[in-house]
Legacy VTK file of the C-alpha trace (Angstrom):
# vtk DataFile Version 3.0
C-alpha trace
ASCII
DATASET POLYDATA
POINTS 266 float
-27.752 -15.913 108.820
-27.221 -12.460 110.280
-23.816 -10.806 110.211
-22.492 -8.353 112.795
-19.325 -6.538 113.789
-17.548 -6.388 117.145
-16.534 -2.753 117.264
-16.971 0.399 119.333
-20.172 2.423 119.334
-18.480 5.282 117.468
-18.324 3.033 114.393
-22.043 2.182 114.409
-22.934 4.525 111.545
-20.293 2.953 109.295
-21.426 -0.557 110.234
-25.045 0.296 109.462
-24.152 2.022 106.181
-22.145 -1.032 105.191
-25.248 -3.231 105.321
-24.450 -5.267 108.424
-27.327 -6.611 110.524
-26.182 -5.649 114.019
-23.315 -4.353 116.113
-21.678 -6.226 118.997
-20.671 -3.870 121.793
-18.922 -4.308 125.127
-20.940 -5.036 128.251
-18.759 -3.243 130.772
-18.538 0.007 128.836
-22.017 0.202 127.325
-24.331 -1.523 129.801
-22.322 -0.215 132.804
-23.453 -3.058 135.097
-21.046 -1.986 137.839
-23.098 1.195 138.251
-26.355 1.401 140.160
-26.900 4.953 138.871
-30.259 4.754 137.117
-29.846 8.192 135.558
-26.528 7.237 133.983
-28.074 4.027 132.681
-31.101 5.858 131.272
-28.741 8.079 129.278
-26.740 5.097 128.036
-29.901 3.209 127.151
-31.237 6.107 125.091
-27.950 6.296 123.223
-27.952 2.577 122.427
-31.578 2.567 121.309
-30.834 5.497 119.001
-28.064 3.667 117.139
-28.757 3.036 113.432
-28.674 -0.743 113.888
-29.549 -3.096 116.763
-27.261 -4.258 119.574
-28.224 -7.917 119.506
-25.054 -9.276 121.066
-22.530 -8.022 123.614
-19.011 -9.097 124.538
-16.341 -7.981 127.056
-18.619 -9.228 129.800
-16.750 -9.147 133.129
-13.783 -6.815 133.713
-10.552 -8.392 134.903
-10.689 -6.649 138.277
-13.947 -8.468 139.131
-12.560 -11.948 139.682
-14.624 -15.048 138.919
-11.933 -17.563 139.930
-9.419 -17.587 142.734
-9.465 -16.610 146.411
-10.604 -12.998 145.897
-14.076 -13.604 144.487
-16.892 -11.369 145.687
-19.950 -13.519 144.997
-22.462 -10.831 145.927
-20.854 -8.309 143.572
-20.725 -10.873 140.763
-24.376 -11.787 141.248
-25.484 -8.158 141.096
-23.226 -7.562 138.096
-24.590 -10.518 136.129
-28.225 -9.699 136.809
-27.758 -6.029 135.992
-25.858 -6.811 132.783
-28.461 -9.230 131.452
-31.343 -6.993 132.466
-29.879 -3.984 130.714
-28.981 -6.017 127.633
-32.610 -7.093 127.391
-33.788 -3.476 127.695
-31.926 -2.550 124.497
-32.830 -5.687 122.525
-29.797 -7.783 123.393
-30.146 -11.530 122.990
-26.666 -12.935 123.725
-23.804 -11.942 126.013
-20.434 -13.483 125.250
-18.516 -14.792 128.254
-14.841 -14.584 127.340
-13.521 -12.385 130.159
-10.086 -13.987 130.247
-8.757 -11.675 132.951
-11.678 -12.321 135.276
-11.636 -16.083 134.860
-7.830 -16.546 134.727
-6.645 -19.294 137.065
-4.253 -17.881 139.689
-0.660 -19.001 139.117
-0.404 -20.697 142.493
-2.474 -21.652 145.497
-5.650 -22.416 143.578
-6.569 -25.596 141.762
-8.238 -26.006 138.387
-10.966 -27.943 140.176
-11.680 -25.033 142.492
-11.764 -22.627 139.557
-14.082 -24.925 137.632
-16.532 -24.997 140.541
-16.455 -21.192 140.615
-17.178 -21.005 136.888
-20.156 -23.318 137.334
-21.415 -21.170 140.206
-21.088 -17.948 138.178
-22.799 -19.430 135.138
-25.691 -20.506 137.332
-26.086 -16.876 138.409
-26.238 -15.997 134.712
-28.805 -18.751 134.170
-30.920 -17.298 136.978
-30.744 -13.893 135.283
-31.706 -15.479 131.962
-34.934 -16.724 133.519
-35.919 -13.107 134.144
-34.544 -11.542 130.943
-34.321 -14.171 128.189
-30.711 -13.153 127.483
-28.358 -16.091 126.866
-24.759 -16.174 128.086
-22.473 -17.894 125.573
-19.253 -19.346 126.949
-16.304 -18.275 124.796
-13.317 -20.651 124.886
-10.106 -18.604 124.582
-6.911 -19.888 123.024
-4.111 -21.150 125.250
-1.968 -18.078 124.581
-4.585 -15.707 126.049
-6.018 -17.579 129.022
-4.996 -20.551 131.150
-8.500 -21.936 131.626
-11.222 -23.193 129.255
-9.640 -23.275 125.809
-11.602 -25.363 123.312
-15.079 -25.511 121.855
-15.390 -29.020 123.288
-14.524 -27.752 126.789
-17.014 -24.920 126.469
-19.730 -27.310 125.363
-18.972 -29.668 128.249
-19.262 -26.796 130.717
-22.547 -25.615 129.206
-23.917 -29.153 129.427
-22.740 -29.450 133.024
-24.631 -26.290 133.974
-27.536 -27.782 132.050
-29.738 -24.709 131.881
-31.107 -22.935 128.789
-29.552 -19.592 129.710
-26.000 -20.913 129.361
-24.718 -22.091 126.014
-21.505 -22.166 123.987
-19.680 -20.073 121.394
-17.282 -21.046 118.612
-14.599 -18.513 117.680
-12.637 -19.525 114.598
-9.653 -17.351 115.518
-9.193 -19.080 118.878
-9.736 -22.465 117.240
-7.025 -21.739 114.659
-4.673 -20.362 117.299
-5.016 -23.496 119.402
-4.028 -25.569 116.397
-5.695 -28.786 117.512
-9.365 -28.000 116.835
-11.398 -28.553 113.707
-14.829 -27.697 112.374
-15.905 -31.139 113.550
-15.745 -29.729 117.080
-18.460 -27.250 116.126
-20.644 -30.102 114.921
-20.043 -31.957 118.169
-21.282 -28.953 120.168
-24.287 -28.246 117.950
-26.736 -28.918 120.795
-25.517 -25.902 122.773
-24.119 -23.524 120.140
-25.505 -20.007 120.669
-23.123 -17.687 118.838
-20.140 -17.577 116.466
-17.163 -15.236 116.157
-14.872 -15.272 113.157
-11.935 -13.501 111.550
-9.451 -14.350 108.864
-6.132 -16.026 109.596
-4.070 -13.869 111.946
-7.224 -12.127 113.167
-7.427 -10.073 110.005
-10.713 -8.905 108.499
-12.526 -11.721 106.657
-11.530 -11.828 103.016
-8.021 -10.497 103.574
-6.458 -13.846 104.502
-6.831 -17.515 103.641
-9.394 -18.809 106.146
-12.015 -21.043 104.482
-15.299 -19.440 105.469
-17.264 -21.585 103.032
-16.151 -24.610 105.047
-17.203 -22.850 108.251
-20.679 -22.139 106.911
-20.966 -25.713 105.676
-20.201 -26.918 109.207
-22.678 -24.473 110.726
-25.314 -25.610 108.250
-24.695 -29.231 109.208
-24.945 -28.215 112.863
-28.338 -26.626 112.215
-27.033 -23.199 113.188
-28.360 -20.186 111.262
-28.509 -17.365 113.806
-25.651 -14.850 113.938
-21.966 -14.591 113.072
-19.939 -11.632 114.342
-16.565 -10.657 112.958
-14.025 -9.922 115.688
-10.851 -8.801 113.967
-8.132 -6.195 113.649
-8.905 -3.629 110.974
-6.269 -1.749 109.012
-5.850 1.842 110.163
-7.602 4.264 107.833
-9.294 1.577 105.784
-12.214 0.587 108.012
-15.104 1.151 105.594
-13.335 -0.621 102.737
-12.506 -3.660 104.851
-16.061 -3.714 106.216
-17.460 -3.859 102.684
-15.012 -6.535 101.562
-15.625 -8.600 104.703
-19.407 -8.625 104.303
-19.168 -9.472 100.610
-16.730 -12.272 101.428
-18.928 -13.745 104.166
-22.087 -13.600 102.068
-20.303 -15.221 99.133
-19.011 -18.003 101.393
-22.443 -18.462 102.917
-24.085 -18.757 99.495
-21.408 -21.240 98.452
-22.150 -23.418 101.471
-25.891 -23.256 100.833
-25.568 -24.193 97.173
-23.231 -27.069 98.012
-25.654 -28.350 100.612
LINES 1 267
266 0 1 2 3 4 5 6 7 8 9 10 11 12 13 14 15 16 17 18 19 20 21 22 23 24 25 26 27 28 29 30 31 32 33 34 35 36 37 38 39 40 41 42 43 44 45 46 47 48 49 50 51 52 53 54 55 56 57 58 59 60 61 62 63 64 65 66 67 68 69 70 71 72 73 74 75 76 77 78 79 80 81 82 83 84 85 86 87 88 89 90 91 92 93 94 95 96 97 98 99 100 101 102 103 104 105 106 107 108 109 110 111 112 113 114 115 116 117 118 119 120 121 122 123 124 125 126 127 128 129 130 131 132 133 134 135 136 137 138 139 140 141 142 143 144 145 146 147 148 149 150 151 152 153 154 155 156 157 158 159 160 161 162 163 164 165 166 167 168 169 170 171 172 173 174 175 176 177 178 179 180 181 182 183 184 185 186 187 188 189 190 191 192 193 194 195 196 197 198 199 200 201 202 203 204 205 206 207 208 209 210 211 212 213 214 215 216 217 218 219 220 221 222 223 224 225 226 227 228 229 230 231 232 233 234 235 236 237 238 239 240 241 242 243 244 245 246 247 248 249 250 251 252 253 254 255 256 257 258 259 260 261 262 263 264 265
């Protein structure tokens, strides 16, 4: 299992020094897929390739202003955006892009049905699947808890959507924070989506750094082991101001200890 951190590029040196395997950066800010400026991208690309650890995964895919659902969708812009994002991710060694993007996929409060929004999600994910065929980069659907988004909340729903698209470039993600926040999901839901699981996010209870709360990461790794998943786990959490390096070290030690516990129990 490889362990990474969702954090800004300015923290890359600390993440690398802490012994983590990769950093997970934001698509919109780092891959700049809204821009056709090849010079600007060449500069960004050089910066990313010079980081002290690889950028294997990316999140913050589609900005909220670029709507995926609702009556104001610009399909041509979305298609260009998706293809450019996946292409640029591949150029810097990216393998997975996380599709959370709650603002972009939020169902309008009125005048638009869940069925219409669902059809738009399927359409967009097929554009991502087309881009995957050219780049090899997978888009992982991230279910978001009901307090943050009004559409697509559970690991089971994400898996069902990935299966509906039915293409290798679109898979699912399990985020333990969102699962806990929903309150009605369990690790059994991860097992049930094992066929399309592409990435995992985790934090401790309350979205704290792993090891500072009470979340049972050994149980998580046991479930992932049973699901046949042994790729990557990124921590996506709120760090304490002024204590970043310490919490990084404690988090990695905690995750590795939990992972070893799950392996020995299995």
